[in-house]
C-alpha positions in Angstrom: 23.9 50.0 194.3 25.2 47.2 192.1 26.2 43.6 192.6 29.7 43.4 191.3 31.9 40.3 190.8 35.6 39.8 190.0 36.9 36.7 188.2 40.6 36.8 189.1 41.7 38.5 192.3 45.1 40.0 192.0 46.9 43.4 192.2 44.5 45.1 189.8 41.2 43.5 191.0 41.9 44.1 194.7 42.0 48.0 194.7 38.9 48.1 192.4 37.0 45.7 194.7 37.9 47.8 197.8 36.9 51.0 196.1 33.5 49.6 195.1 32.8 48.0 198.5 33.6 51.3 200.2 31.0 53.0 197.8 28.3 50.6 199.0 28.3 48.0 196.2 27.9 44.3 197.0 31.2 42.8 195.9 32.1 39.1 195.4 35.6 38.0 194.3 36.8 34.7 193.0 39.1 32.4 194.9 42.0 33.2 192.6 44.3 34.2 194.2 43.3 32.7 197.6 45.7 35.0 199.6 44.4 38.2 198.1 40.8 37.1 198.3 41.3 36.3 202.0 42.8 39.8 202.6 39.8 41.4 200.9 37.3 39.5 203.0 39.3 40.4 206.1 39.3 44.1 205.4 35.9 44.5 206.9 34.3 46.0 203.8 31.7 43.3 203.3 33.5 41.7 200.4 32.6 38.0 199.9 34.6 35.2 198.2 33.1 32.4 196.0 33.9 29.9 193.3 33.9 31.4 189.7 30.4 30.4 188.7 28.9 31.6 192.0 30.6 35.0 191.4 28.6 35.2 188.2 25.4 34.0 189.8 25.6 36.7 192.5 26.6 39.6 190.2 25.1 42.0 187.7 28.5 43.4 186.6 31.5 41.1 186.3 35.2 42.2 185.9 37.5 39.8 184.2 41.0 40.2 185.7 42.8 37.0 184.7 46.1 36.5 182.9 45.3 35.8 179.2 46.8 32.3 179.4 44.6 31.5 182.4 41.5 33.1 180.8 41.7 30.6 178.0 41.0 27.7 180.3 38.6 29.4 182.7 36.4 30.9 180.0 35.1 27.5 179.0 33.8 26.7 182.5 31.7 29.9 182.9 27.9 30.1 182.2 26.8 33.7 181.5 23.4 35.3 181.6 22.1 37.7 179.0 21.8 40.5 181.6 25.4 40.4 182.6 27.6 43.4 182.0 31.1 42.3 181.5 34.2 44.5 181.8 37.6 43.0 180.9 41.0 44.4 182.1 43.0 41.6 180.3 45.6 42.6 177.7 45.5 41.0 174.4 41.9 39.7 174.6 39.8 41.3 171.8 36.2 42.4 172.1 35.3 39.8 169.5 36.9 37.1 171.7 35.1 38.3 174.7 31.7 38.3 172.9 32.2 34.7 171.9 33.4 33.6 175.3 30.7 35.5 177.3 27.6 34.7 175.2 24.7 35.2 175.7 25.9 38.4 177.5 26.2 41.2 175.0 27.0 44.3 177.2 30.8 43.9 177.1 33.7 46.4 177.4 37.4 46.4 178.1 39.6 48.9 179.9 43.0 49.5 181.5 43.0 50.3 185.2 46.0 50.9 187.4 46.0 50.2 191.1 45.5 53.9 192.0 42.0 53.7 190.5 41.1 53.1 194.2 42.0 56.6 195.1 40.7 58.4 191.9 42.4 60.1 189.0 43.2 57.0 187.0 42.4 57.4 183.3 40.3 54.6 182.0 40.2 54.2 178.2 37.4 51.9 177.3 36.2 50.1 174.2 32.7 48.6 173.9 29.8 50.0 176.0 31.2 52.4 178.6 28.0 52.7 180.7 28.8 50.2 183.5 32.4 51.4 183.9 31.2 55.0 183.9 28.6 54.3 186.6 31.1 52.5 188.9 34.2 54.6 188.5 33.4 57.7 186.4 32.8 60.0 189.4 36.4 59.9 190.5 38.3 58.7 187.4 38.2 60.0 183.8 36.6 57.5 181.5 37.8 57.8 177.9 35.4 55.9 175.4 37.0 54.8 172.2 35.1 54.1 169.0 37.8 51.8 167.5 37.6 48.3 169.0 41.4 47.9 168.4 42.3 51.1 170.2 42.8 49.5 173.6 45.8 47.5 172.2 47.6 50.8 171.6 46.5 52.2 175.0 47.9 49.1 176.6 51.2 49.6 174.8 51.3 53.3 175.7 50.7 52.4 179.4 54.1 50.8 179.5 55.5 54.3 179.5 54.8 54.4 183.2 57.7 52.0 183.9 59.9 53.9 181.5 59.2 57.2 183.4 59.9 55.4 186.7 63.2 54.1 185.2 64.2 57.6 184.2 63.4 58.9 187.7 65.3 56.0 189.2 68.3 56.9 187.2 68.1 60.5 188.3 67.7 59.5 192.0 70.7 57.1 191.7 72.7 60.1 190.4 71.4 62.6 192.9 71.5 60.5 196.1 75.3 60.0 196.2 76.0 63.6 195.3 73.8 64.9 198.1 74.5 62.1 200.6 70.7 61.6 201.0 69.2 58.9 198.9 65.8 59.0 200.6 65.4 62.7 199.8 66.6 62.2 196.2 63.8 59.8 195.5 61.2 61.8 197.4 62.2 65.0 195.6 62.1 63.6 192.0 58.9 61.6 192.5 57.1 64.5 194.2 58.4 67.0 191.7 57.2 65.1 188.6 54.0 63.9 190.3 53.1 67.3 191.5 53.8 69.0 188.2 51.5 66.5 186.4 48.7 66.6 189.0 48.4 70.4 188.9 48.5 70.7 185.1 45.8 70.4 182.5 46.3 67.7 179.9 42.9 67.2 178.5 43.7 68.1 174.8 46.3 67.0 172.3 49.4 69.2 172.3 49.4 70.1 176.0 52.3 67.8 176.8 54.4 69.4 174.2 53.3 72.9 175.3 54.3 72.2 178.9 57.6 70.6 177.9 58.7 73.5 175.8 57.4 75.9 178.4 60.0 74.5 180.7 62.7 73.8 178.1 63.2 77.4 176.8 66.5 78.3 175.3 69.5 78.4 177.7 67.8 76.6 180.5 68.6 73.4 182.4 65.5 71.7 181.1 66.5 72.5 177.5 69.9 70.9 178.1 68.0 67.7 179.3 65.6 67.7 176.3 68.4 68.3 173.8 70.6 65.7 175.4 67.9 63.0 175.3 67.0 63.9 171.7 70.6 63.6 170.7 70.7 60.1 172.1 67.6 59.1 170.1 65.4 58.6 173.1 62.4 60.3 171.6 62.9 59.4 168.0 63.0 55.6 168.7 59.9 55.7 170.9 57.2 55.2 168.2 58.9 52.0 166.8 59.3 50.6 170.3 55.6 51.2 171.1 54.8 49.6 167.7 56.7 46.5 168.8 54.9 46.4 172.1 51.5 46.7 170.5 52.4 44.0 168.0 53.3 41.6 170.8 49.6 41.8 171.9 48.3 41.2 168.3 48.0 44.9 167.4 49.1 45.9 163.9 50.7 49.2 164.8 
């Protein structure tokens, strides 16, 4: 088992720390944020809390989970070892920046976890060396190595679609609830319907999303009415330019 540290202890770090501690790894988290760190220590999983530099001293693998603006000030205070494996989950921080900040450590990667990584099934695109991430989370979560160092910017942009899908389901629930008189069932129905459909499908190759969409949206069906209606409003056509703008906001070109 590994000794794993977290610099930054928020809503992304906490579920990863719990999952690793349950798997038998020795986990140490930083004092930021103090409330979340205290909750992790109190969970009875053996998680310890320490100042940032002590986290590094106790760890073989270190996750960087800070906001980029905070990372700029914290990075100058950290002293790394050559044998550290470093995994960043910070948007907008390039591999080149990480290599400069974490020298003399050279085993550096970056990924995008969502909180449900704790329960498995969370896709983890990764740039840099994927070995440490694969060893820690690959048994329960698909790890997707990328050869282009800039690819993660575009994965980060694409990850914003989660909130868009939730917004679409929210709009549907707000329409369905008043018409059925049961707002709770409206949300339960739509969330379970879409979640269940995706969880029982196979989407491991390009083109499968389109195949499943058109498998539902055959001519003269309710699903076809929905797809045609959204297309008519430009919802799909405008999506690439919106994603380009989101990627550019993190320093991505397109």
